[in-house]
FIKEZA-832210 format. One record per atom (N, C-alpha, C): residue in three letters; x, y, z. Coordinates in pm, whole numbers, plus 50000, padded with zeros to 5 digits. Layout:
<drentis>
ALAXYZ;...
</drentis>
This chain:
<drentis>
UNK578215652189691;UNK579295646689611;UNK580105636889695;UNK580415625589638;UNK581175615689714;UNK582665618789708;UNK583375613089802;UNK584825615289810;UNK585565607889700;UNK586685613489654;UNK587555605689564;UNK588055593189639;UNK588265582389567;UNK588685569789629;UNK589975571389710;UNK590925579289659;UNK592195580989730;UNK591985587489866;UNK591165597889870;UNK590925604789997;UNK590165595590093;UNK589185588290042;UNK588445578990126;UNK589385568590185;UNK590295563290103;UNK591255553190148;UNK592155558990258;UNK592555571590244;UNK593385577990347;UNK592635578890479;UNK591345581990473;UNK590545582790596;UNK590385568790657;UNK590175558790574;UNK590085544990624;UNK591395541190693;UNK592525544490631;UNK593825541590692;UNK593925548490829;UNK593565561290835;UNK593645568590962;UNK592705562691066;UNK591545557991023;UNK590625551491115;UNK591215538391166;UNK591795530391077;UNK592445517891119;UNK593545520591220;UNK594365530591190;UNK595465534191277;UNK594935538191415;UNK593905546591417;UNK593365551291545;UNK592675540091622;UNK592035530791550;UNK591395519491618;UNK592415510391685;UNK593655510591636;UNK594695502291695;UNK595315508991818;UNK595085521791834;UNK595595528891952;UNK594535528392061;UNK594805534792171;UNK593845534992281;UNK592935547192276;UNK592785553192159;UNK591925564892144;UNK590475560292146;UNK589755563292254;UNK588425557792274;UNK587285567192237;UNK587565579992217;UNK586505589492190;UNK586315590992038;UNK585465582491983;UNK585295582291837;UNK584675595191786;UNK583735600991859;UNK583105613491814;UNK584135624691802;UNK585025625491898;UNK586085635591894;UNK587005633191774;UNK587315620691750;UNK588165617191637;UNK587475620291504;UNK586175617391495;UNK585415620691374;UNK585485635591346;UNK585275643691450;UNK585345658291433;UNK586725662691387;UNK587735657191448;UNK589115660791414;UNK589405657591267;UNK589045645791223;UNK589285641891083;UNK588475650690989;UNK587215653491026;UNK586375662190943;UNK587025675790923;UNK587525681391032;UNK588135694691026;UNK589455694390949;UNK590305684790980;UNK591635684290918;UNK591555681590767;UNK590635673190726;UNK590565669190585;UNK589425675790509;UNK588655684190578;UNK587515691090515;UNK586575681390444;UNK586115671590520;UNK585185661690467;UNK583945660890555;UNK582875655190502;UNK581625654290576;UNK581675643390683;UNK580805644990781;UNK580695634990886;UNK580275621490827;UNK579405621990728;UNK578945609690661;UNK580125602090600;UNK581015609390533;UNK582185602990470;UNK583095596690575;UNK583295603790685;UNK584175598590791;UNK583525586290855;UNK582225586790877;UNK581535575090934;UNK581635562990840;UNK581485565290710;UNK581625554390613;UNK583035548590617;UNK584025557190633;UNK585415552590642;UNK585615544290768;UNK585035548590880;UNK585155540891004;UNK584425527490992;UNK583295527390924;UNK582585514690901;UNK583465505190821;UNK584115510490719;UNK585025502390636;UNK586195497290721;UNK586735505990808;UNK587855501890895;UNK587415490690989;UNK586205491691043;UNK585705480991131;UNK585545467891054;UNK585065468890930;UNK584925457090845;UNK586295450490822;UNK587295458590795;UNK588655453490777;UNK589155447190906;UNK588875453691019;UNK589315448191149;UNK588675434691179;UNK587485432191127;UNK586845419091147;UNK587645407991080;UNK588425411690979;UNK589255401890908;UNK590725402690949;UNK590995409691060;UNK592375412391100;UNK593205399691115;UNK592665389291174;UNK593435376991197;UNK593875371091063;UNK592945369590970;UNK593315363690841;UNK594215373090761;UNK594015386190773;UNK594895395690704;UNK596305394990760;UNK596425394690892;UNK597745393990955;UNK598455380990917;UNK597705370190907;UNK598305357490863;UNK598785358490719;UNK597985364690633;UNK598375366290492;UNK599625374890481;UNK599675385590558;UNK600845394490557;UNK602065387190611;UNK601895380490725;UNK603005373390788;UNK603515361690706;UNK602655355790625;UNK603055343990548;UNK603865347490423;UNK604055360390396;UNK604795364190275;UNK606285361890288;UNK606745359190410;UNK608175356790429;UNK608385346490538;UNK609435338690521;UNK609765328690624;UNK610695334490729;UNK611295345990703;UNK612345350890794;UNK611985363390873;UNK610945370690835;UNK610615382390916;UNK609365379690997;UNK609295386091111;UNK608165384391201;UNK607175395791179;UNK605905392591181;UNK604855402691166;UNK605015413691270;UNK605475410091388;UNK605635419791497;UNK606675430491468;UNK607565427991373;UNK608595437791337;UNK608045449191251;UNK606845447591199;UNK606275457591109;UNK605745469291192;UNK606145481391154;UNK605695493491223;UNK604175495091208;UNK603565502491301;UNK602105503991303;UNK601555510391175;UNK602245520291121;UNK601775526890998;UNK601725516690885;UNK602835509790863;UNK602895500090753;UNK601935488490775;UNK601805484290900;UNK600915473090933;UNK599475476490891;UNK599035488690918;UNK597665492490884;UNK597485495190735;UNK598505500390669;UNK598455501690523;UNK598335487790461;UNK599135478490511;UNK599095464790458;UNK597745458190482;UNK597175460190600;UNK595855454390628;UNK594805459890532;UNK594805472990515;UNK593835479390426;UNK593955473890283;UNK595155473890231;UNK595355469890091;UNK595265454790072;UNK595695447090171;UNK595525432490162;UNK594045428990163;UNK593265436190242;UNK591815434090242;UNK591245436590102;UNK591685447490040;UNK591205450589906;UNK591605439889805;UNK592825434789818;UNK593305424389726;UNK592535411289747;UNK592345407489872;UNK591785394289902;UNK590265393689908;UNK589615404689950;UNK588185403889978;UNK587295413789904;UNK587865423689837;UNK587045433989772;UNK587165432789621;UNK586175426889559;UNK586205424689414;UNK585955437389335;UNK585575448289401;UNK585305460789328;UNK586575468689301;UNK587675464889364;UNK588945472189347;UNK589955462889281;UNK590475466789165;UNK591505458489101;UNK592735457089191;UNK593305445189194;UNK594435442389282;UNK595595451889258;UNK595875454989133;UNK597005463889103;UNK596755477989153;UNK595495482189158;UNK595145495189215;UNK595405494889365;UNK595015483989431;UNK595245482689575;UNK596735483189606;UNK597565476789524;UNK599015476989545;UNK599555491089525;UNK599135497589417;UNK599605511189389;UNK599185520789500;UNK597975519089551;UNK597505527689660;UNK598275524989790;UNK598635512489814;UNK599455509389931;UNK600795516489923;UNK601395516389806;UNK602675523289785;UNK602505538289808;UNK601425543889753;UNK601165558289769;UNK600965561989916;UNK600185553989987;UNK599955556690129;UNK601245555890209;UNK602075545990178;UNK603355544590249;UNK604245556690223;UNK604285561390100;UNK605095573290069;UNK604565585490142;UNK603255586490150;UNK602645598290213;UNK602765598090365;UNK602555586590426;UNK602475585790572;UNK603715579990639;UNK604705575390561;UNK605895569590621;UNK607135573890543;UNK607945564190501;UNK609225567290437;UNK609305560990298;UNK610255565590215;UNK610445559190084;UNK610775544290097;UNK611555540690199;UNK611895526590221;UNK610635518590255;UNK609735524790325;UNK608485518290361;UNK607685514390238;UNK607685523090137;UNK606915520190016;UNK607465507889944;UNK608785505889950;UNK609385493889888;UNK608915481289960;UNK608885481890092;UNK608445470590173;UNK606965467590147;UNK606135477890150;UNK604695476190126;UNK604475470089987;UNK605195474989888;UNK605085469689752;UNK605435454789750;UNK606535451089813;UNK606985437089812;UNK605965427889879;UNK605435432089993;UNK604475423690066;UNK603165422489989;UNK602635433689941;UNK601365433189868;UNK601495425289738;UNK602635426789671;UNK602865419089549;UNK602885404089580;UNK603515400389691;UNK603565386189731;UNK602165380989763;UNK601345389189830;UNK599965385089861;UNK599175383189732;UNK599335392489639;UNK598645391589510;UNK599075379089432;UNK600385376689428;UNK600885364889356;UNK600375351989421;UNK600335351989553;UNK599835340089624;UNK598355337889590;UNK597595348789582;UNK596175347689544;UNK596045341689405;UNK596955345289315;UNK596935340089179;UNK597505325889169;UNK598145321289278;UNK598765308089277;UNK600165307989221;UNK600775319789212;UNK602155320889162;UNK603105319489280;UNK604045309889276;UNK604965308189389;UNK605905320189403;UNK606165324089527;UNK607125334789556;UNK608065330089665;UNK609185336389673;UNK610175333189776;UNK610395345089868;UNK609385353589885;UNK609555365389968;UNK610515375289905;UNK610475376089772;UNK611415384189696;UNK611475398589746;UNK612605402489798;UNK612835416289837;UNK612225420589968;UNK611455411990031;UNK610745416090153;UNK611715418290268;UNK612615408790292;UNK613535410090405;UNK614425422390389;UNK614955424090268;UNK615835435490242;UNK615095448690261;UNK613875449690210;UNK613135462190223;UNK612695464490367;UNK612405453790443;UNK612055455290584;UNK613255460590662;UNK614435455290635;UNK615645459890702;UNK615895474690672;UNK615795478490545;UNK615995492590508;UNK614965501490574;UNK613715496990578;UNK612655504890639;UNK612935506790787;UNK613275496090858;UNK613545497191001;UNK614765505891028;UNK615785505090941;UNK616955513690957;UNK616595528290939;UNK615615531190855;UNK615225545090832;UNK614555551090955;UNK614065542791048;UNK613445547791170;UNK614445549591283;UNK615645543891268;UNK616655544991373;UNK617245558991373;UNK617505564591494;UNK618105577991499;UNK619505577691438;UNK619805587791364;UNK621125588991299;UNK622065596791390;UNK623345592591388;UNK624375599891462;UNK624655612991389;UNK624725624091460;UNK625035636691392;UNK626445636191335;UNK626575641691214;UNK627885642091151;UNK628685653491210;UNK630005650991228;UNK630865661191288;UNK631295671591188;
</drentis>
């Protein structure tokens, strides 16, 4: 039985995230993901293959993500959000088997699951801008700067209340 698309996408995200770190033991990582998510080695390998395919387009994906706003820098995006955006931007721009609105909705879901509520707003704004740009609809980075600021503030340590 094949994996549900949502679970497969989560494994691809985790593979992308791990490929961006210095974790070099892929076999150990495959075992860990298999055990934690109760999935087959074949499914995890397919997810890693998909992650490598996405990584081959990393430069153009990062440019597409970075071009959604004139005022924020791609470097300000946290690693979790950056990899969610790469995964879903790839689906929007290069994968004709996945409807763009599904890719956007899945990006929002992944951000809610693996990050913060503010993160999902940012991911939504960026992916929507990428989708509109693909359609040729002009955008002005609507809501991206504001959602990025809120997202980054949510990662800052809070002062304890007296």
